[in-house]
C-alpha positions in Angstrom: -9.2 -21.7 2.2 -10.0 -20.9 5.8 -11.3 -17.6 7.3 -9.2 -16.1 10.1 -11.0 -13.6 12.4 -10.8 -12.0 15.9 -13.0 -14.9 17.1 -10.0 -17.3 16.7 -8.2 -17.9 19.9 -4.9 -18.0 18.0 -5.4 -14.4 16.8 -6.0 -13.2 20.4 -2.9 -15.1 21.6 -0.8 -13.4 19.0 -2.0 -10.0 20.3 -1.3 -11.0 23.9 2.2 -12.0 22.9 2.8 -8.7 21.3 1.5 -6.7 24.3 3.7 -8.8 26.6 6.8 -8.3 24.5 6.4 -4.6 23.7 8.8 -4.8 20.8 10.8 -2.0 19.3 9.7 -1.7 15.6 11.7 0.3 13.1 10.1 1.7 9.9 10.9 3.6 6.8 7.7 5.0 5.4 6.4 8.1 3.7 5.7 11.3 5.6 2.0 11.1 4.7 1.6 7.8 6.6 4.2 8.1 9.4 1.9 9.6 12.1 -0.9 7.0 11.7 1.7 4.2 11.5 3.3 5.3 14.8 0.0 5.6 16.5 -1.2 2.2 15.3 2.0 0.7 16.8 1.6 2.5 20.1 -2.0 1.4 20.3 -1.1 -2.3 20.3 1.8 -1.9 22.7 4.8 -1.7 20.3 7.5 1.0 20.4 8.1 2.7 17.0 10.9 4.6 15.5 10.3 6.0 12.0 12.7 7.7 9.6 16.3 7.8 8.3 18.2 9.8 10.8 22.0 9.3 10.4 22.9 5.7 11.3 19.3 4.5 11.9 18.9 2.4 8.8 21.9 0.3 9.7 21.7 0.2 13.5 17.9 0.2 14.0 17.3 -2.3 11.2 19.7 -4.7 12.9 18.6 -4.1 16.5 14.8 -3.9 16.2 12.4 -6.7 16.9 11.1 -6.2 13.3 11.1 -3.6 10.6 8.9 -2.4 7.8 9.8 -0.6 4.6 7.1 1.3 2.7 8.7 2.1 -0.5 7.0 5.4 -0.8 9.6 6.4 1.8 11.6 7.2 -1.4 9.6 10.5 -1.4 12.1 11.7 1.1 14.8 9.0 1.5 17.4 7.8 -1.1 17.3 4.4 -2.7 20.5 3.5 -0.9 18.9 4.3 2.5 16.1 1.7 1.9 18.6 -0.8 0.5 20.9 -0.3 3.4 18.1 -0.9 5.9 17.0 -4.1 4.1 20.6 -5.3 3.9 21.1 -4.7 7.6 17.9 -6.4 8.6 18.6 -9.4 6.4 22.2 -9.7 7.8 21.0 -9.5 11.4 18.0 -11.9 10.9 15.5 -9.1 11.7 12.1 -10.0 10.2 10.9 -7.3 7.9 7.9 -6.3 5.8 8.0 -4.9 2.3 5.1 -2.6 1.2 5.7 -1.9 -2.5 3.4 1.1 -2.8 2.5 2.0 -6.4 4.9 -0.5 -8.0 4.0 -1.1 -11.6 2.2 2.3 -12.0 4.6 3.5 -14.6 7.6 4.9 -12.7 10.4 2.6 -14.0 13.2 4.0 -11.9 11.1 3.6 -8.8 10.1 0.1 -9.7 13.8 -0.8 -10.1 14.4 0.1 -6.4 11.4 -2.0 -5.3 12.6 -5.0 -7.2 16.1 -4.6 -5.8 14.8 -4.8 -2.2 13.6 -8.4 -2.9 17.2 -9.5 -2.9 17.2 -9.0 0.9 14.4 -11.5 1.5 11.5 -9.7 3.1 9.7 -11.9 5.6 6.3 -10.5 4.4 5.2 -8.6 1.4 1.9 -6.8 1.6 0.0 -4.5 -0.7 -3.1 -4.0 -2.8 -4.0 -6.2 -5.7 -2.5 -4.2 -8.5 0.8 -3.7 -6.7 1.2 -7.4 -6.0 0.1 -8.5 -9.5 2.7 -6.1 -10.9 5.4 -7.3 -8.5 4.8 -10.9 -9.5 5.2 -10.0 -13.1 1.5 -10.2 -14.0 1.2 -6.9 -15.7 1.0 -3.1 -15.0 0.0 -1.8 -11.6 -2.8 0.5 -10.6 -3.5 4.2 -11.0 -0.8 5.8 -8.8 -1.3 4.3 -5.3 -4.8 3.0 -6.0 -5.6 -0.5 -7.2 -7.5 -1.2 -10.3 -7.9 -5.0 -9.5 -9.6 -6.7 -6.7 -8.0 -8.9 -4.1 -9.6 -12.1 -5.3 -8.1 -11.6 -8.8 -4.7 -11.5 -7.2 -4.8 -14.9 -5.4 -2.9 -16.9 -8.0 -0.4 -14.1 -8.4 0.3 -13.8 -4.7 0.8 -17.6 -4.4 3.3 -17.4 -7.2 5.1 -14.4 -5.6 5.2 -16.2 -2.3 6.8 -19.3 -3.9 9.4 -17.3 -5.8 10.4 -15.0 -2.9 9.8 -17.5 -0.1 7.9 -14.7 1.7 4.5 -14.6 3.2 2.4 -12.4 0.8 -0.8 -10.6 1.8 -3.2 -8.7 -0.4 -5.7 -6.2 1.1 -9.3 -5.7 -0.1 -12.9 -6.2 1.0 -11.6 -9.6 1.9 -7.8 -9.9 2.6 -5.9 -13.0 1.5 -2.6 -14.3 3.0 -0.5 -17.1 1.6 2.8 -18.9 2.0 2.5 -20.2 -1.6 0.7 -23.3 -0.5 -2.1 -22.4 1.9 -4.3 -19.4 1.4 -6.1 -17.8 4.3 -8.9 -15.2 4.0 -9.7 -12.4 6.5 -13.1 -10.9 6.0 -14.4 -7.7 7.6 -12.9 -4.3 8.0 -14.6 -1.1 6.7 -14.5 0.6 3.3 -13.3 3.8 4.9 -9.9 2.2 5.3 -9.5 3.2 1.7 -10.4 6.8 2.5 -8.0 7.5 5.4 -4.4 8.5 4.4 -1.9 5.9 5.5 -4.4 3.2 6.6 -3.0 0.6 4.3 0.5 1.6 5.0 -0.1 1.3 8.8 -1.2 -2.3 8.3 2.4 -3.0 7.2 3.6 -1.5 10.5 1.2 -3.7 12.4 2.4 -6.8 10.6 5.9 -5.9 11.5 5.0 -5.6 15.2 3.2 -9.0 15.1 6.3 -10.5 13.5 8.4 -9.3 16.4 6.4 -11.4 18.8 4.6 -13.9 16.6 4.8 -17.7 16.6 5.4 -17.8 12.9 5.4 -15.3 10.0 2.2 -16.8 8.6 0.3 -16.8 11.9 1.6 -13.3 12.7 0.5 -11.9 9.4 -3.0 -13.5 9.5 -3.4 -12.2 13.1 -2.4 -8.6 12.1 -5.0 -8.6 9.3 -7.7 -10.0 11.6 -6.9 -7.5 14.4 -7.0 -4.6 11.9 -10.3 -5.8 10.5 -12.1 -6.1 13.8 -10.8 -2.7 14.9 -12.0 -1.1 11.6 -15.4 -2.8 12.0 -15.8 -1.4 15.5 -14.6 2.0 14.5 -17.0 2.0 11.6 -20.0 1.1 13.8 -19.6 4.3 15.8 -18.6 6.9 13.3 -20.0 8.6 10.2 -17.2 10.3 8.4 -13.6 9.5 7.4 -11.8 11.7 9.9 -13.6 10.4 13.0 -13.2 6.9 11.6 -9.4 7.3 11.4 -9.2 8.4 15.1 -11.6 5.7 16.2 -9.5 3.0 14.4 -6.6 3.9 16.7 -8.9 3.9 19.7 -10.3 0.5 18.9 -6.9 -1.0 18.4 -5.9 0.3 21.8 -9.0 -1.2 23.4 -8.7 -4.7 21.9 -8.5 -7.2 24.8 -7.0 -10.6 24.1 -9.0 -11.9 27.0 -12.3 -11.2 25.2 
């Protein structure tokens, strides 16, 4: 297992490629996380569109540089909307990220939709430990949207999930872990306040999608996204005291990251 951090030249190269490309990134996410997700994408140079306006799930999923689906979008969108976006992205070859929020937490009808999305081959699956353990068939999920397991406990489960889905799988925690089913990479750092700002985890899914749109490979892009998010969170944490100021500083620090450092 190897650590990946902002100090790695490859991570900074991935960010430079993103800033140069300025990709259009489409997302279906919940209304709680949409604002922060959009601001995170704008901060790194991507162009977001979020939501299920008529025709968007089909046209934008096919035409975007990448897409992400946060399944809590079901709070305001229909299951068919999410399935149509995934179907369209898969048919067009658009790389996309699945964030299976709260899967396994006891809402069976919801879980059925999450599992149905796997048929459309997400490029990356990211979530917390309880979500990914549940999605891999390892047991019940967390308490609502909160994890009751730690990221290290999920390593074997995410390797299995990556193997069966042929997706890159990434679990977030005090140390993040990313795998293609064979290799496992760790990303240390971040700040505990990422768990206290609404939409911070959801926005990481958006950032991964942006990196996919310009990245050299799904694995490298996903590792880079986690490392970029971690260093921005560390820098934001060093200059703030509370959670509200931390959330704003996180976006600031993402916008200030310079690949030439």
